[in-house]
N, C-alpha and C positions, 0 to 999 in steps of 0.2 A: 602758650593758646591764644589766638589773636580774638577770640568772644569766649565769655560765661557759659558754659557746661549748659545746654538748656535740658540733658537728661545728667545732670548729675555729676558730679565726682568719677572718672574714671578709677572703675573695682577692679576691671577682668586680669587674671591673672599673667597675661604678658598685655605690650603694645608690639603697637607695628608703623612705620617707618612712615606713613603718609603722615601730617600733621592737622591737626584735630579741627574742626568746622571753619575752615578756610572758607568754603565755596559755599557753606550755611550754616547760620546758624543752628538748625535744627538738625542737623546728621553730622556725627562725630569725622568718619572718615568717607567721604563722598564717593570717592572713585573706589573703593575697596565695598561698599556698601553694594553701592549699583551695579557693578561686577558680578553682585554675587548672583544677580536674576539667571546668570547663566544657568547654574546647579536647575532652577524651573522649569526653564526652557526644555533642557533637556528629559527634567521627568515628563513631562505632559508631554511632549513629541513621544517617549518610549509608552506613555497609559495609551496614549488616543493609536497611535498604530498597534503596540500590542494588545490593545482592548480582545481582540477575538481570538487571537492566536497563542498567547501566551499566559500562564501556570500563574496559582497564587504566590507560590515562592518569589517568582521573579516580578510581578507586578507589589508586592512589598520590597523590591530593590529600588523601583521609580519611583516610591514616594516616598522610600527615607531618601532618595536623592534630592523628591523638590522640597523636604524640611526641612533638609541642609541648607538650602538656595533661601528658604524662607527666615532663618533662623540664623546663617550668613549674613544676609542682611540688618537683622535684627542686631546682632551682635557687634559690626562695623559701625551703624547708627549710633548704638551705643556707646560701644566700649565699657558696657556693666557685667558684670560675674553671672548675673540672672540668664541674660541672652547670651551670652556664651554657652552656656549650657545647650539652648536649644541649636545651635551649630555642633559642636563636639561629639556629644551624646550620639546624633544623628549619623553622625559619621562613624561611630565605632558601631552601632544598628548596621548602617548599611553593611559592613563589611561581613559581619557575625549574619546579616542575613544572605550575602554572597556565598559565604560558606556553605547554609545551609541546600542552597539550590544543589551544593555535589553531592549533596548524598545518595546514595546507590550509583553511584557513577562510574568508580573506581573501586580499588578494594582495600585503598587508605580509609574511605565514607562508605563502606558497607559494615556490616554485622555489627561486630562488637566493636571494630576502629571509629565505626558513623557515633555509636557513643561516647569514644574518649574523645575524638576530636570536639565535636560540641558542647558535652558536657567541659571540658577543657576550655577553651576557649568560653564558653561563658560563665564559669567560676572563677578563673584568670583576672576576667574583664569585671566581674560584679567588686571581687576585690579590690582591685584598682581605681575603680569608679568612688568607691568607697574614704578609699584612701588619698584619694585626689580633692575631691569635694572636703574631705576636713581637712586634709591639708592645703590647701590650694598650692598645693605646687605644681605648674607647669607641666616642668618634664616627666611628670607619670602617665600625664596627658600623652605626650611624644613616642614615648616609649610602648604604650599600649597600645596606640594607633599605630605604628609603627610593625610591633609585632602579629600582629592582626591579618595585615599588608602584605607581610612577607609569608602566614600562612597563605594566605588566601590565595596570594601568585601559585607558591610551591604547589597545592593542590591543583589548583587549574594546569599548572605545565605535566600532572603525573597524567591528567586527562588527557592532557593535547597528545603527551606518547605515543597513548594505545589507538591515536584516530591521525596519525604522520602525515598523509596525501589527504584529509581534509581542511579547511579555514579553519578550524579552531586551533591549531598551534599559533598562528599568525592574532587571532584576535588577542590569545592571552599574552602574546610579546608584545602585542600595541599596549595593551594595559598596563605592560609593567615598565614598558620603556617611559611612558608620557607620567604614571604616577611617579617615575624617578625622577625622571627631568623636572619634574615639578616641585619634587622635594628641593632637589639642587635652589633650583630659585629661589626656595622659603629657607634654606638657609641662608642662601647669598646676602639677603635682606636682612635679616638675622646679622649677621655678622658684620657687615659694611654698613649699615645704616644707623643710627640712633635711632632710641622712640621717638616717634614726632619730627623727624628730622625734616623732612618735605623738601628731601631731595631727588632728583631722576629715578634712583633708588628704590624708591617706594611704589612704584607702575612694575617693580618683580612679582608683590604680590596680587596684582591684575592677570601677570601671566600665570601665577600659580592660580587661580583658579579657572584658566581656561583650562592649563593643561591638567586640573585633576578634575575637571568636571567634563573634559574627553575622555579621560583615563576609565571615571568611573560607568561614561555611558557605554566605552567597548568593552566595559569588565561586565557589564549586566547582559548586554548583548552575548557575550562569550559564554556568561553562563545559560540564557537560551539557548544556544545556538549546541551548548552539551547535553540539555535536557532533551533536544531533539533529536541528537544524534547515538546515545548513548542508553535513552531510557523512552524515544518514539512520544516524547511527552512537547506536545504545543506543535511551532511550524517551524522552518528554519530562515535563519537572519540574514544571510547569505545568499544571495539568487537575483539574477538577473532580472526575472520577472517581476520581483517584489522587494526590488532593494530600499535599504533602510537606507535612507540617511547619512548620510559621510563617514561611509564604509567604502572601501577601496572598489574599485568596480573591477578591479584584477580578482579582490576576492569573491565580490559577488562571479566571477565569472567559471574560478574554483570552485566553488556550491553548487553552479550548474554543473559541471562534471563529477562532483559526486552525489550529485542526486542519480545520473543517469548509469552510474557506477551500480547504484543502490534499485 
């Protein structure tokens, strides 16, 4: 380190490539910390834009996304384990909230299946979080989060298959592609740059932030669209009349055609 640690010696269960306390003596990883604000931007956008047209389940997702942003800024700013929890626990809660948004939307998330999916995910997650916090073994978090994302994505695809001519399959696909791309970038940083190496590879974590934030944004919108199409809850999020930012124009056009058929 080039300066004494303002927040104390780092005790997080994982470290990243960015050199510590280089830009300012008050922030451990300046660029990783400031780039985390993108989560808050998307969350505020979602809460404001969806205030009158989205139900509580979707709004909880936006709140989780915003908490991730603040937690990630704290985590990268201090590199302390207590701040790390404010980043990683909301990440898990966001995916669990996304899974809950799919209740009653298809046969897997209806009836007994709904209880199996939700209780199974929550039970396994609580056990994994307890193991993670007690052991401070980072891989427990990584595998738990990855498993939940895979489950959420597969449920989304199941919903999408029932609506092949709607924008829903494309929203789900974009969600999966972006989080997958972000994960590849994240792993490249972990593999090819030593902790605190400070090389150009450190910028890959900033790329991860933008990929995962956009993925979460589109994933939440896909949940809102699914609840509109399958449960008649809320308003559509793909429409040229009230287009959401960052949603491709061709998807909005597809949404207009769907409204006309309905």
